[in-house]
C-alpha positions as semicolon CSV with decimal commas, in nm:
position;residue;x (nm);y (nm);z (nm)
1;M;-2,796;1,229;2,849
2;R;-2,904;0,866;2,849
3;A;-2,909;0,869;2,469
4;V;-2,560;1,019;2,462
5;R;-2,428;0,754;2,701
6;T;-2,588;0,478;2,495
7;A;-2,440;0,616;2,175
8;S;-2,099;0,643;2,340
9;K;-2,116;0,280;2,450
10;F;-2,200;0,168;2,097
11;F;-1,916;0,380;1,959
12;V;-1,659;0,242;2,204
13;G;-1,794;-0,109;2,154
14;G;-1,759;-0,073;1,778
15;I;-1,396;0,034;1,813
16;V;-1,322;-0,262;2,041
17;I;-1,482;-0,506;1,796
18;Y;-1,289;-0,348;1,508
19;L;-0,956;-0,383;1,690
20;L;-1,029;-0,741;1,797
21;A;-1,124;-0,832;1,440
22;A;-0,803;-0,673;1,311
23;L;-0,600;-0,874;1,564
24;G;-0,776;-1,204;1,504
25;L;-0,786;-1,185;1,125
26;G;-0,432;-1,050;1,118
27;L;-0,309;-1,367;1,287
28;L;-0,489;-1,590;1,036
29;P;-0,293;-1,640;0,713
30;R;-0,394;-1,641;0,349
31;H;-0,181;-1,866;0,127
32;S;-0,008;-2,033;0,421
33;E;0,146;-2,281;0,176
34;F;0,356;-2,008;0,012
35;R;0,732;-2,057;0,020
36;Q;1,000;-1,834;-0,125
37;P;1,143;-1,981;-0,446
38;A;1,516;-2,043;-0,480
39;Q;1,519;-1,791;-0,765
40;G;1,278;-1,514;-0,842
41;V;1,210;-1,144;-0,790
42;T;1,286;-0,976;-0,458
43;I;1,019;-0,734;-0,338
44;Y;0,999;-0,539;-0,014
45;L;0,735;-0,447;0,238
46;H;0,823;-0,104;0,372
47;S;0,660;0,081;0,659
48;S;0,658;0,437;0,783
49;G;0,543;0,300;1,118
50;V;0,177;0,348;1,026
51;H;0,147;0,307;0,651
52;A;0,288;0,019;0,444
53;D;0,416;0,037;0,087
54;L;0,505;-0,225;-0,169
55;V;0,855;-0,173;-0,310
56;L;0,951;-0,341;-0,637
57;P;1,252;-0,334;-0,868
58;V;1,237;-0,060;-1,130
59;S;1,303;-0,323;-1,394
60;A;1,243;-0,697;-1,352
61;A;1,064;-0,985;-1,526
62;S;1,026;-0,780;-1,846
63;V;0,848;-0,501;-1,654
64;D;1,001;-0,152;-1,663
65;W;0,808;0,089;-1,441
66;R;0,972;0,390;-1,606
67;V;0,733;0,338;-1,897
68;T;0,426;0,380;-1,675
69;F;0,581;0,641;-1,446
70;P;0,825;0,844;-1,660
71;P;1,114;1,012;-1,477
72;S;0,994;1,340;-1,631
73;H;0,693;1,326;-1,394
74;F;0,927;1,372;-1,097
75;A;1,088;1,695;-0,982
76;G;1,427;1,538;-0,912
77;D;1,665;1,313;-1,103
78;V;1,540;0,958;-1,050
79;L;1,723;0,793;-1,339
80;M;1,966;0,612;-1,108
81;A;1,696;0,469;-0,880
82;D;1,674;0,090;-0,885
83;H;1,349;0,050;-0,686
84;I;1,004;0,202;-0,689
85;S;0,747;0,217;-0,408
86;F;0,369;0,201;-0,425
87;G;0,111;0,304;-0,170
88;W;-0,262;0,352;-0,217
89;G;-0,500;0,557;-0,007
90;D;-0,742;0,844;0,035
91;R;-0,639;1,144;-0,175
92;G;-0,741;1,393;0,095
93;F;-0,529;1,219;0,356
94;Y;-0,234;1,195;0,120
95;I;-0,234;1,541;-0,034
96;D;-0,457;1,780;0,161
97;A;-0,347;1,653;0,502
98;N;0,021;1,600;0,432
99;T;0,093;1,722;0,788
100;W;-0,106;1,653;1,105
101;S;-0,181;2,025;1,137
102;N;-0,370;2,011;0,806
103;L;-0,589;1,719;0,912
104;T;-0,952;1,826;0,951
105;P;-1,265;1,637;1,065
106;G;-1,399;1,673;0,711
107;I;-1,100;1,492;0,561
108;V;-1,127;1,213;0,820
109;F;-1,502;1,177;0,765
110;A;-1,467;1,165;0,387
111;A;-1,193;0,903;0,410
112;L;-1,359;0,671;0,660
113;T;-1,695;0,683;0,484
114;G;-1,555;0,624;0,137
115;R;-1,668;0,963;0,007
116;G;-1,325;1,082;-0,101
117;Q;-1,117;1,013;-0,409
118;T;-0,818;0,781;-0,396
119;A;-0,459;0,820;-0,512
120;L;-0,156;0,602;-0,578
121;H;0,165;0,728;-0,420
122;V;0,469;0,637;-0,630
123;G;0,831;0,700;-0,535
124;Y;1,168;0,611;-0,682
125;A;1,438;0,500;-0,437
126;S;1,767;0,315;-0,403
127;R;1,794;-0,036;-0,262
128;S;1,996;0,090;0,035
129;K;1,715;0,327;0,133
130;V;1,448;0,061;0,083
131;Q;1,626;-0,184;0,310
132;V;1,579;0,053;0,605
133;N;1,249;-0,050;0,766
134;G;1,193;-0,285;0,474
135;L;1,138;-0,661;0,474
136;A;1,252;-0,858;0,168
137;V;1,041;-1,140;0,022
138;V;1,135;-1,346;-0,285
139;I;0,849;-1,437;-0,518
140;S;0,826;-1,613;-0,854
141;E;0,815;-1,419;-1,181
142;A;0,455;-1,537;-1,233
143;Q;0,357;-1,399;-0,892
144;Y;0,543;-1,078;-0,968
145;R;0,342;-1,028;-1,286
146;L;0,019;-1,077;-1,088
147;L;0,140;-0,815;-0,839
148;V;0,217;-0,577;-1,127
149;A;-0,128;-0,635;-1,275
150;Y;-0,293;-0,552;-0,943
151;I;-0,101;-0,225;-0,909
152;R;-0,181;-0,123;-1,265
153;A;-0,548;-0,204;-1,212
154;S;-0,550;0,042;-0,919
155;L;-0,463;0,331;-1,151
156;A;-0,716;0,562;-1,314
157;K;-0,627;0,566;-1,682
158;A;-0,567;0,881;-1,886
159;G;-0,704;0,921;-2,239
160;D;-0,385;0,773;-2,385
161;G;-0,404;0,475;-2,151
162;G;-0,124;0,603;-1,926
163;A;-0,128;0,693;-1,558
164;K;-0,299;1,023;-1,464
165;L;-0,046;1,236;-1,279
166;I;-0,177;1,467;-1,006
167;P;0,034;1,782;-1,071
168;A;0,262;1,926;-0,801
169;S;0,155;1,668;-0,547
170;G;0,473;1,495;-0,429
171;Y;0,634;1,530;-0,088
172;W;0,990;1,517;-0,220
173;D;1,175;1,536;-0,551
174;S;1,152;1,159;-0,602
175;D;0,780;1,092;-0,552
176;A;0,448;1,180;-0,713
177;F;0,077;1,102;-0,685
178;Y;-0,147;0,951;-0,950
179;E;-0,523;0,928;-0,968
180;A;-0,644;0,587;-0,855
181;V;-0,958;0,376;-0,850
182;G;-1,124;0,205;-0,557
183;T;-1,288;0,325;-0,239
184;Y;-1,095;0,395;0,079
185;G;-1,273;0,326;0,407
186;A;-1,239;0,183;0,756
187;F;-1,239;-0,169;0,611
188;T;-1,043;-0,094;0,293
189;T;-0,745;0,100;0,423
190;C;-0,408;0,177;0,266
191;N;-0,255;-0,121;0,445
192;D;-0,529;-0,355;0,336
193;W;-0,462;-0,249;-0,023
194;V;-0,112;-0,396;0,019
195;R;-0,265;-0,709;0,171
196;R;-0,505;-0,748;-0,122
197;A;-0,217;-0,706;-0,367
198;L;-0,021;-0,985;-0,197
199;D;-0,331;-1,201;-0,180
200;H;-0,397;-1,148;-0,551
201;A;-0,047;-1,275;-0,629
202;G;-0,077;-1,581;-0,404
203;I;0,177;-1,456;-0,149
204;R;0,128;-1,532;0,219
205;T;-0,049;-1,249;0,399
206;A;-0,321;-1,183;0,656
207;Q;-0,694;-1,241;0,617
208;W;-0,743;-0,871;0,689
209;S;-0,496;-0,597;0,776
210;P;-0,627;-0,244;0,833
211;F;-0,296;-0,174;1,007
212;D;0,054;-0,264;0,891
213;L;0,141;-0,496;1,181
214;A;-0,033;-0,805;1,041
215;L;0,137;-0,758;0,704
216;F;0,480;-0,781;0,863
217;Y;0,376;-1,058;1,102
218;Q;0,273;-1,282;0,813
219;A;0,568;-1,179;0,593
220;R;0,812;-1,275;0,869
221;R;0,656;-1,623;0,877
222;V;0,755;-1,643;0,508
223;T;1,114;-1,531;0,557
224;R;1,164;-1,782;0,839
225;A;1,016;-2,076;0,644
226;K;1,244;-2,315;0,459
227;I;1,250;-2,313;0,080
C-alpha cells in the first residue's frame, strides 16, 4: 500500500508539473516582435473547444491546395469551398476513437507514449463557417509559404509524391484523413503541432501549447497590436 501511495503521489505531482509548465510556457511568447502586415494572407486559428486547427485559403500566394488534396478525395461536393482546415494528431484518436464511447485505454496509451501512427485531418469549408470560433491573423506571403511548407512536410508521401489518403476515414462529406509523419505524445500534441507550424513561419505563438488556450492567448495579442 505504501508503494501504491508513493506511486500515486508521483503521478499526481507529474500532472501538476505538466499543467504548470503548460500555463507558464503558454504565457511566454515566441516571435513577440511579430506584427500583422497591412497586406498579406489571412489565416485562421479554429478550435473545437479542445483541438485547434489551422485554416487557410484554398488558393492564395500561388498555392492551390486542391492540387495536393483533390476534391475527388472527398465524399461531398467541395468545389465551392474557399478555405481548407488542417489538424494533426494521433491516428487512433482521430479515426478509431471518433466518439468518446470508442475511446479505449489502449488507444490512450498508444497516443501518449508515441507508439501510434499519426494522421493529418483535412477539411474544406466556407469562410462563414470558419469565422465561427475562428480567430483571423494576417501574415505576409513569405510567412504563408513557410506555413505551407510545414504542413506539406507533415504529410507521408505516396509513391507519386502526393498525399496518402486514408480511405473512408472522414467524419463528414467535406473532410478526409491523410497519413502523416511525426510522433504524437504528451509533449507533442495536436495543439502543439499548430504552435510549431506558427513558430516555423515566424508568427507570434506560445513557447509550448499542449492545449489550445495558449495558442489563442498569443494570437489575440497579435490582433490587438498596432500594425
